[in-house]
DRENDO-1510 file (C-alpha; in Angstrom, 1 decimal, always signed):
<recs>
REC; n; res; u; v; w
REC; 1; UNK; -87.4; +96.7; +37.1 .
REC; 2; UNK; -91.0; +95.8; +37.1 .
REC; 3; UNK; -93.8; +98.3; +36.3 .
REC; 4; UNK; -96.6; +98.9; +38.8 .
REC; 5; UNK; -100.2; +99.8; +38.2 .
REC; 6; UNK; -100.8; +103.6; +38.2 .
REC; 7; UNK; -102.9; +105.0; +41.0 .
REC; 8; UNK; -106.0; +106.1; +39.1 .
REC; 9; UNK; -107.7; +109.3; +40.3 .
REC; 10; UNK; -110.9; +108.4; +42.1 .
REC; 11; UNK; -113.1; +111.1; +40.6 .
REC; 12; UNK; -113.0; +110.0; +36.9 .
REC; 13; UNK; -116.3; +109.9; +35.1 .
REC; 14; UNK; -118.0; +106.5; +34.8 .
REC; 15; UNK; -117.6; +106.8; +31.0 .
REC; 16; UNK; -113.9; +106.3; +31.5 .
REC; 17; UNK; -114.3; +102.9; +33.0 .
REC; 18; UNK; -114.0; +101.0; +29.7 .
REC; 19; UNK; -110.5; +102.4; +29.2 .
REC; 20; UNK; -109.3; +100.6; +32.4 .
REC; 21; UNK; -110.8; +97.2; +31.5 .
REC; 22; UNK; -108.7; +94.1; +30.6 .
REC; 23; UNK; -106.7; +94.2; +27.4 .
REC; 24; UNK; -106.8; +90.5; +27.0 .
REC; 25; UNK; -109.3; +88.2; +25.3 .
REC; 26; UNK; -107.8; +84.7; +25.6 .
REC; 27; UNK; -104.4; +84.6; +24.1 .
REC; 28; UNK; -104.9; +87.9; +22.2 .
REC; 29; UNK; -105.3; +91.5; +23.0 .
REC; 30; UNK; -108.2; +93.8; +22.3 .
REC; 31; UNK; -109.6; +97.3; +22.4 .
REC; 32; UNK; -112.2; +96.7; +25.1 .
REC; 33; UNK; -114.5; +99.4; +23.7 .
REC; 34; UNK; -114.5; +97.9; +20.2 .
REC; 35; UNK; -114.3; +100.7; +17.7 .
REC; 36; UNK; -111.9; +99.1; +15.3 .
REC; 37; UNK; -112.8; +96.6; +12.5 .
REC; 38; UNK; -109.7; +95.7; +10.6 .
REC; 39; UNK; -109.9; +95.9; +6.8 .
REC; 40; UNK; -109.9; +92.5; +5.2 .
REC; 41; UNK; -108.2; +91.2; +2.0 .
REC; 42; UNK; -111.1; +92.5; -0.2 .
REC; 43; UNK; -110.7; +96.0; +1.4 .
REC; 44; UNK; -107.0; +95.9; +0.7 .
REC; 45; UNK; -107.5; +95.0; -2.9 .
REC; 46; UNK; -110.1; +97.7; -3.3 .
REC; 47; UNK; -107.7; +100.3; -1.9 .
REC; 48; UNK; -104.7; +99.1; -3.9 .
REC; 49; UNK; -106.6; +98.9; -7.2 .
REC; 50; UNK; -108.7; +102.0; -6.7 .
REC; 51; UNK; -108.0; +105.5; -8.1 .
REC; 52; UNK; -106.0; +107.8; -5.9 .
REC; 53; UNK; -107.1; +111.5; -6.2 .
REC; 54; UNK; -103.7; +112.6; -5.1 .
REC; 55; UNK; -101.8; +110.6; -7.7 .
REC; 56; UNK; -100.6; +113.6; -9.8 .
REC; 57; UNK; -99.4; +115.5; -6.8 .
REC; 58; UNK; -97.6; +112.5; -5.4 .
REC; 59; UNK; -95.5; +112.3; -8.5 .
REC; 60; UNK; -93.8; +115.4; -7.1 .
REC; 61; UNK; -92.0; +114.1; -4.1 .
REC; 62; UNK; -91.4; +116.9; -1.6 .
REC; 63; UNK; -87.8; +117.5; -0.6 .
REC; 64; UNK; -88.0; +118.0; +3.1 .
REC; 65; UNK; -85.0; +119.5; +4.9 .
REC; 66; UNK; -83.3; +117.7; +7.8 .
REC; 67; UNK; -81.6; +119.7; +10.5 .
REC; 68; UNK; -77.9; +119.0; +10.0 .
REC; 69; UNK; -76.8; +119.5; +13.6 .
REC; 70; UNK; -79.9; +118.0; +15.3 .
REC; 71; UNK; -78.0; +116.4; +18.1 .
REC; 72; UNK; -76.2; +119.5; +19.1 .
REC; 73; UNK; -79.3; +121.7; +18.8 .
REC; 74; UNK; -81.1; +119.3; +21.2 .
REC; 75; UNK; -78.1; +119.2; +23.6 .
REC; 76; UNK; -77.8; +122.9; +23.9 .
REC; 77; UNK; -81.5; +123.6; +24.4 .
REC; 78; UNK; -82.3; +124.3; +28.1 .
REC; 79; UNK; -85.8; +123.5; +29.4 .
REC; 80; UNK; -87.4; +121.0; +31.8 .
REC; 81; UNK; -89.1; +119.4; +28.8 .
REC; 82; UNK; -87.5; +118.9; +25.4 .
REC; 83; UNK; -88.4; +116.8; +22.4 .
REC; 84; UNK; -86.3; +116.0; +19.3 .
REC; 85; UNK; -88.3; +114.9; +16.3 .
REC; 86; UNK; -86.0; +112.4; +14.5 .
REC; 87; UNK; -88.6; +111.6; +11.8 .
REC; 88; UNK; -91.8; +109.6; +11.4 .
REC; 89; UNK; -92.8; +108.5; +15.0 .
REC; 90; UNK; -89.2; +108.6; +16.4 .
REC; 91; UNK; -89.0; +111.2; +19.2 .
REC; 92; UNK; -86.4; +111.7; +21.9 .
REC; 93; UNK; -87.9; +113.3; +25.0 .
REC; 94; UNK; -85.9; +114.8; +27.9 .
REC; 95; UNK; -87.9; +115.5; +31.1 .
REC; 96; UNK; -85.9; +116.8; +34.1 .
REC; 97; UNK; -82.7; +115.5; +32.6 .
REC; 98; UNK; -84.0; +111.9; +31.9 .
REC; 99; UNK; -84.1; +110.9; +28.3 .
REC; 100; UNK; -86.8; +108.6; +26.8 .
REC; 101; UNK; -86.7; +107.6; +23.1 .
REC; 102; UNK; -89.9; +106.4; +21.6 .
REC; 103; UNK; -90.1; +104.2; +18.5 .
REC; 104; UNK; -86.6; +104.6; +17.1 .
REC; 105; UNK; -86.4; +103.7; +13.4 .
REC; 106; UNK; -83.2; +105.1; +11.8 .
REC; 107; UNK; -83.3; +103.4; +8.4 .
REC; 108; UNK; -85.7; +101.3; +6.3 .
REC; 109; UNK; -88.2; +99.4; +8.5 .
REC; 110; UNK; -87.3; +95.8; +8.3 .
REC; 111; UNK; -84.8; +96.8; +5.6 .
REC; 112; UNK; -87.6; +97.0; +3.1 .
REC; 113; UNK; -89.9; +100.0; +3.3 .
REC; 114; UNK; -88.3; +103.0; +1.3 .
REC; 115; UNK; -87.4; +106.0; +3.4 .
REC; 116; UNK; -88.0; +109.3; +1.6 .
REC; 117; UNK; -86.5; +111.6; +4.3 .
REC; 118; UNK; -83.4; +110.5; +6.2 .
REC; 119; UNK; -83.5; +110.2; +10.0 .
REC; 120; UNK; -82.0; +113.3; +11.7 .
REC; 121; UNK; -79.8; +111.1; +13.9 .
REC; 122; UNK; -78.9; +107.4; +14.1 .
REC; 123; UNK; -77.7; +105.0; +16.8 .
REC; 124; UNK; -74.1; +106.4; +16.5 .
REC; 125; UNK; -75.0; +110.1; +16.6 .
REC; 126; UNK; -78.1; +110.3; +18.8 .
REC; 127; UNK; -77.6; +112.0; +22.2 .
REC; 128; UNK; -77.6; +110.0; +25.4 .
REC; 129; UNK; -80.6; +107.7; +25.8 .
REC; 130; UNK; -81.8; +106.3; +29.2 .
REC; 131; UNK; -85.0; +104.5; +28.1 .
REC; 132; UNK; -86.4; +103.2; +24.8 .
REC; 133; UNK; -90.2; +102.9; +24.7 .
REC; 134; UNK; -92.0; +101.1; +22.0 .
REC; 135; UNK; -95.7; +101.8; +21.2 .
REC; 136; UNK; -96.4; +98.6; +19.1 .
REC; 137; UNK; -94.9; +96.1; +16.8 .
REC; 138; UNK; -95.6; +97.4; +13.3 .
REC; 139; UNK; -92.3; +97.6; +11.4 .
REC; 140; UNK; -92.4; +101.4; +11.0 .
REC; 141; UNK; -92.4; +101.7; +14.8 .
REC; 142; UNK; -90.4; +98.6; +15.9 .
REC; 143; UNK; -87.2; +98.2; +13.9 .
REC; 144; UNK; -85.0; +95.4; +15.2 .
REC; 145; UNK; -81.8; +96.7; +13.6 .
REC; 146; UNK; -82.2; +100.2; +15.2 .
REC; 147; UNK; -82.9; +98.6; +18.6 .
REC; 148; UNK; -79.9; +96.3; +18.4 .
REC; 149; UNK; -77.6; +99.2; +17.4 .
REC; 150; UNK; -78.9; +101.3; +20.3 .
REC; 151; UNK; -78.2; +98.4; +22.7 .
REC; 152; UNK; -74.7; +98.1; +21.3 .
REC; 153; UNK; -74.0; +101.8; +21.7 .
REC; 154; UNK; -75.4; +102.2; +25.3 .
REC; 155; UNK; -75.0; +98.8; +26.8 .
REC; 156; UNK; -76.9; +97.3; +29.7 .
REC; 157; UNK; -77.6; +100.7; +31.2 .
REC; 158; UNK; -80.2; +101.1; +28.5 .
REC; 159; UNK; -83.8; +100.2; +29.7 .
REC; 160; UNK; -86.4; +98.9; +27.1 .
REC; 161; UNK; -90.1; +99.4; +27.9 .
REC; 162; UNK; -92.4; +97.4; +25.7 .
REC; 163; UNK; -96.1; +96.5; +25.5 .
REC; 164; UNK; -97.1; +93.0; +26.8 .
REC; 165; UNK; -96.0; +90.4; +24.2 .
REC; 166; UNK; -93.7; +92.8; +22.3 .
REC; 167; UNK; -90.7; +91.4; +24.1 .
REC; 168; UNK; -90.8; +88.5; +21.6 .
REC; 169; UNK; -90.1; +91.0; +18.8 .
REC; 170; UNK; -86.9; +92.4; +20.3 .
REC; 171; UNK; -83.4; +91.5; +19.2 .
REC; 172; UNK; -81.6; +89.0; +21.5 .
REC; 173; UNK; -79.1; +91.5; +22.6 .
REC; 174; UNK; -81.8; +93.8; +24.2 .
REC; 175; UNK; -81.6; +92.5; +27.7 .
REC; 176; UNK; -83.0; +95.0; +30.2 .
REC; 177; UNK; -86.7; +94.8; +29.3 .
REC; 178; UNK; -89.8; +95.8; +31.2 .
REC; 179; UNK; -93.2; +94.7; +30.0 .
REC; 180; UNK; -96.3; +97.0; +30.3 .
REC; 181; UNK; -100.0; +96.7; +30.3 .
REC; 182; UNK; -102.1; +99.9; +29.9 .
REC; 183; UNK; -101.8; +102.2; +32.9 .
REC; 184; UNK; -98.6; +100.5; +34.2 .
REC; 185; UNK; -95.9; +103.0; +35.2 .
REC; 186; UNK; -92.3; +102.8; +36.1 .
REC; 187; UNK; -89.9; +105.3; +37.7 .
REC; 188; UNK; -86.9; +106.0; +35.5 .
REC; 189; UNK; -85.0; +108.2; +38.0 .
REC; 190; UNK; -84.9; +111.8; +39.2 .
REC; 191; UNK; -88.6; +112.0; +39.8 .
REC; 192; UNK; -89.5; +111.0; +36.3 .
REC; 193; UNK; -91.8; +108.1; +35.3 .
REC; 194; UNK; -93.1; +106.5; +32.1 .
REC; 195; UNK; -96.8; +105.5; +31.8 .
REC; 196; UNK; -98.2; +103.2; +29.2 .
REC; 197; UNK; -101.6; +104.4; +28.1 .
REC; 198; UNK; -104.4; +103.1; +25.7 .
REC; 199; UNK; -104.6; +103.5; +22.0 .
REC; 200; UNK; -107.1; +102.2; +19.4 .
REC; 201; UNK; -104.9; +100.0; +17.2 .
REC; 202; UNK; -103.7; +96.4; +16.6 .
REC; 203; UNK; -100.7; +94.2; +16.2 .
REC; 204; UNK; -99.2; +92.1; +13.5 .
REC; 205; UNK; -95.6; +91.4; +12.5 .
REC; 206; UNK; -96.1; +88.0; +10.9 .
REC; 207; UNK; -98.8; +85.9; +9.3 .
REC; 208; UNK; -100.0; +84.2; +12.5 .
REC; 209; UNK; -99.5; +86.7; +15.4 .
REC; 210; UNK; -102.4; +89.1; +14.9 .
REC; 211; UNK; -103.0; +90.9; +18.3 .
REC; 212; UNK; -100.7; +88.5; +20.2 .
REC; 213; UNK; -99.0; +91.6; +21.5 .
REC; 214; UNK; -100.4; +94.9; +22.9 .
REC; 215; UNK; -100.2; +98.4; +21.6 .
REC; 216; UNK; -100.5; +101.9; +23.1 .
REC; 217; UNK; -99.0; +105.3; +23.8 .
REC; 218; UNK; -96.6; +106.7; +26.3 .
REC; 219; UNK; -96.6; +109.5; +28.9 .
REC; 220; UNK; -93.2; +110.7; +30.2 .
REC; 221; UNK; -94.0; +112.6; +33.4 .
REC; 222; UNK; -91.8; +114.7; +35.8 .
REC; 223; UNK; -92.1; +118.4; +36.6 .
REC; 224; UNK; -93.5; +118.5; +33.0 .
REC; 225; UNK; -95.3; +115.8; +31.0 .
REC; 226; UNK; -95.2; +114.7; +27.4 .
REC; 227; UNK; -97.5; +112.3; +25.6 .
REC; 228; UNK; -96.8; +110.2; +22.4 .
REC; 229; UNK; -99.8; +108.6; +20.9 .
REC; 230; UNK; -98.2; +105.9; +18.8 .
REC; 231; UNK; -100.5; +104.7; +16.1 .
REC; 232; UNK; -104.2; +105.1; +17.0 .
REC; 233; UNK; -107.6; +105.9; +15.6 .
REC; 234; UNK; -109.7; +108.6; +17.3 .
REC; 235; UNK; -111.4; +107.2; +20.4 .
REC; 236; UNK; -112.9; +108.7; +23.6 .
REC; 237; UNK; -109.9; +107.4; +25.6 .
REC; 238; UNK; -107.9; +110.6; +24.9 .
REC; 239; UNK; -110.0; +112.4; +27.6 .
REC; 240; UNK; -109.3; +109.5; +30.1 .
REC; 241; UNK; -105.5; +109.8; +29.3 .
REC; 242; UNK; -105.5; +113.5; +30.0 .
REC; 243; UNK; -107.5; +113.1; +33.3 .
REC; 244; UNK; -105.5; +110.1; +34.6 .
REC; 245; UNK; -102.0; +110.9; +33.4 .
REC; 246; UNK; -102.1; +114.7; +33.0 .
REC; 247; UNK; -101.8; +117.6; +33.0 .
REC; 248; UNK; -99.9; +117.2; +29.7 .
REC; 249; UNK; -97.6; +119.9; +28.4 .
REC; 250; UNK; -96.8; +118.4; +25.0 .
REC; 251; UNK; -98.9; +116.0; +22.9 .
REC; 252; UNK; -97.1; +114.4; +20.0 .
REC; 253; UNK; -99.8; +113.4; +17.5 .
REC; 254; UNK; -99.9; +112.0; +13.9 .
REC; 255; UNK; -100.4; +114.0; +10.7 .
REC; 256; UNK; -100.0; +111.3; +8.1 .
REC; 257; UNK; -101.0; +107.8; +6.9 .
REC; 258; UNK; -104.8; +108.5; +6.9 .
REC; 259; UNK; -106.2; +108.3; +3.4 .
REC; 260; UNK; -108.4; +106.7; +2.3 .
REC; 261; UNK; -110.2; +107.2; +5.6 .
REC; 262; UNK; -112.7; +104.4; +4.9 .
REC; 263; UNK; -109.6; +102.1; +5.1 .
REC; 264; UNK; -107.3; +103.8; +7.5 .
REC; 265; UNK; -109.8; +105.6; +9.8 .
REC; 266; UNK; -110.2; +103.2; +12.7 .
REC; 267; UNK; -106.5; +102.7; +13.1 .
REC; 268; UNK; -104.9; +106.1; +12.0 .
REC; 269; UNK; -106.1; +109.6; +12.6 .
REC; 270; UNK; -106.5; +112.3; +10.0 .
REC; 271; UNK; -105.5; +115.9; +11.0 .
REC; 272; UNK; -109.0; +116.7; +12.0 .
REC; 273; UNK; -109.0; +113.8; +14.5 .
REC; 274; UNK; -105.5; +114.8; +15.8 .
REC; 275; UNK; -106.8; +118.3; +16.6 .
REC; 276; UNK; -109.8; +116.7; +18.4 .
REC; 277; UNK; -107.5; +114.4; +20.3 .
REC; 278; UNK; -105.3; +117.3; +21.4 .
REC; 279; UNK; -108.4; +119.2; +22.7 .
REC; 280; UNK; -109.7; +116.1; +24.5 .
REC; 281; UNK; -106.2; +115.5; +26.1 .
REC; 282; UNK; -106.2; +119.0; +27.5 .
REC; 283; UNK; -102.6; +119.4; +26.4 .
REC; 284; UNK; -100.9; +122.7; +26.1 .
REC; 285; UNK; -98.7; +122.2; +23.0 .
REC; 286; UNK; -99.0; +120.0; +19.9 .
REC; 287; UNK; -96.2; +118.5; +17.9 .
REC; 288; UNK; -97.0; +116.8; +14.6 .
REC; 289; UNK; -95.4; +113.4; +13.7 .
REC; 290; UNK; -95.9; +110.4; +11.5 .
REC; 291; UNK; -95.7; +112.3; +8.2 .
REC; 292; UNK; -93.0; +113.1; +5.6 .
REC; 293; UNK; -91.0; +109.9; +5.9 .
REC; 294; UNK; -92.7; +106.7; +4.7 .
REC; 295; UNK; -95.3; +106.6; +1.9 .
REC; 296; UNK; -97.9; +104.4; +3.7 .
REC; 297; UNK; -101.2; +105.8; +2.3 .
REC; 298; UNK; -102.9; +107.8; -0.5 .
REC; 299; UNK; -102.2; +111.4; +0.6 .
REC; 300; UNK; -98.9; +113.2; -0.3 .
REC; 301; UNK; -96.1; +112.9; +2.3 .
REC; 302; UNK; -96.5; +116.6; +3.3 .
REC; 303; UNK; -100.3; +116.8; +3.0 .
REC; 304; UNK; -101.1; +116.5; +6.8 .
REC; 305; UNK; -99.3; +119.8; +7.8 .
REC; 306; UNK; -101.1; +121.6; +4.9 .
REC; 307; UNK; -104.5; +120.3; +6.1 .
REC; 308; UNK; -103.6; +121.3; +9.7 .
REC; 309; UNK; -102.9; +124.9; +8.6 .
REC; 310; UNK; -106.4; +125.1; +7.2 .
REC; 311; UNK; -107.9; +123.7; +10.3 .
REC; 312; UNK; -106.2; +126.3; +12.5 .
REC; 313; UNK; -107.1; +129.3; +10.4 .
REC; 314; UNK; -109.8; +130.5; +12.9 .
REC; 315; UNK; -108.3; +129.1; +16.1 .
REC; 316; UNK; -107.0; +131.8; +18.5 .
REC; 317; UNK; -104.6; +129.1; +19.9 .
REC; 318; UNK; -103.2; +128.1; +16.6 .
REC; 319; UNK; -99.7; +129.1; +17.8 .
REC; 320; UNK; -99.8; +126.1; +20.1 .
REC; 321; UNK; -99.7; +123.7; +17.1 .
REC; 322; UNK; -96.0; +123.1; +16.1 .
REC; 323; UNK; -95.0; +121.4; +12.9 .
REC; 324; UNK; -91.2; +120.8; +12.8 .
REC; 325; UNK; -88.5; +120.1; +10.3 .
REC; 326; UNK; -87.0; +116.6; +10.7 .
REC; 327; UNK; -84.4; +117.0; +13.5 .
REC; 328; UNK; -85.9; +120.0; +15.1 .
REC; 329; UNK; -86.1; +120.5; +18.9 .
REC; 330; UNK; -89.1; +121.7; +20.8 .
REC; 331; UNK; -88.4; +123.2; +24.2 .
REC; 332; UNK; -91.2; +123.7; +26.7 .
REC; 333; UNK; -90.2; +126.2; +29.5 .
REC; 334; UNK; -93.7; +127.0; +30.9 .
REC; 335; UNK; -97.4; +126.7; +30.3 .
REC; 336; UNK; -97.2; +129.7; +27.9 .
REC; 337; UNK; -93.7; +129.4; +26.5 .
REC; 338; UNK; -92.5; +126.8; +24.0 .
REC; 339; UNK; -89.9; +127.3; +21.3 .
REC; 340; UNK; -89.3; +125.3; +18.1 .
REC; 341; UNK; -85.7; +125.4; +16.7 .
REC; 342; UNK; -86.6; +124.7; +13.0 .
REC; 343; UNK; -90.2; +125.2; +11.8 .
REC; 344; UNK; -91.5; +123.4; +8.8 .
REC; 345; UNK; -92.3; +125.5; +5.7 .
REC; 346; UNK; -94.5; +124.1; +3.0 .
REC; 347; UNK; -92.4; +123.5; -0.2 .
REC; 348; UNK; -94.1; +124.8; -3.3 .
REC; 349; UNK; -96.1; +122.4; -5.5 .
REC; 350; UNK; -96.1; +122.7; -9.3 .
REC; 351; UNK; -99.5; +123.2; -10.8 .
</recs>
C-alpha cells in the first residue's frame, strides 16, 4: 500500500504554512522552521562531566510496578479508543477495532542500553497487531530485534509504516513496508487511517547517516483519534497538527529525558512543554510516556510525573492528565469519559 497526501483543511492560518513545507534539503531531512541546533561534542563533554543536581536522588532507583496481566486488561476493555502503555514510547492503540503499535521496544535498545523497568508485554505476549508505526530511528524507538520478532509472530499480514529513509533501518524480514513524508496518510481498514505528522527532532543511527531519514509523530484516526508525539522539542506545529489532523481525543506526550534543558531542550520536551503541547493540540486527554524505563538524562526516572503533578495543582482540568503504570490501559469512551486501569502512584523517596 502507498500513502497519499492528506487533504489539508483550506482555512488554516498562514502561520501554519511552514509546517507543510518540504522536509528535504539535498540528501538530508530538516525541520523547515529551524528551531533545533544539535549539541556538538563540546556540549556533550560539558554535560557528561558536569555536576548533576539530581545525583543523590538518582542513586535510589525507583521500583516501578508493571501490570502483570497487561494483555488481558487491554483485550477485555471496551471502548472505541484504547491505548496500552507498554513502557517508554511503546504504545498499542486500538481505534474502532484496528490496532496500531508505535515504537515497539521490548528489551534493551540495540541490546546495549540498560532497561530499568521491564516491558509489560513482548512480541510473544502482545495482543494482535495490525500495523507497526515508527516515529524515528533512534535506538530507544526503533529496535531491530523487536521488529523482527513481531514480523515472525504476525507474518506478512503485518503492515510497517516508517518515515522516509527509515526503511533502511528495518530488519530484512520486515517486508510489508510503507514510507511516509509528513502529512501522508494511509487507510488501515474499517474506516481507520494513520497520518504521519511533523515533530522537531533529528535522525542518527550510525556515524555517517545524520538526518538521512525523517522523524515525526503519528495520528491514528477513526471515530476517535489518538496522537503519539514521538521525540520532539516544543514547536508551534502542535497547533497545526490539531487543526489539520484533529480533533484529537488522546495525546500521548513525553514526561522524561529532558535535563539539562540547555542540552536536551530543542529535541525533547520537559513536562511544562508537554502541557503546553497538549493545550496547543486541543486534545481531550493526556497520557504520559517516555519516562521510567531508560536512564537517558539527568533527572530521576520518575521525576517527570512528579513535576506534572505540581503543574496541574491549579488546573480545573487536571483530571484529564493520565499517568499510568507500565502495562496500563486507557479507554476513551466519549469526550468526557476516559478510564485508566492502573494509575501511577509516586513511590516514596528517602531523605
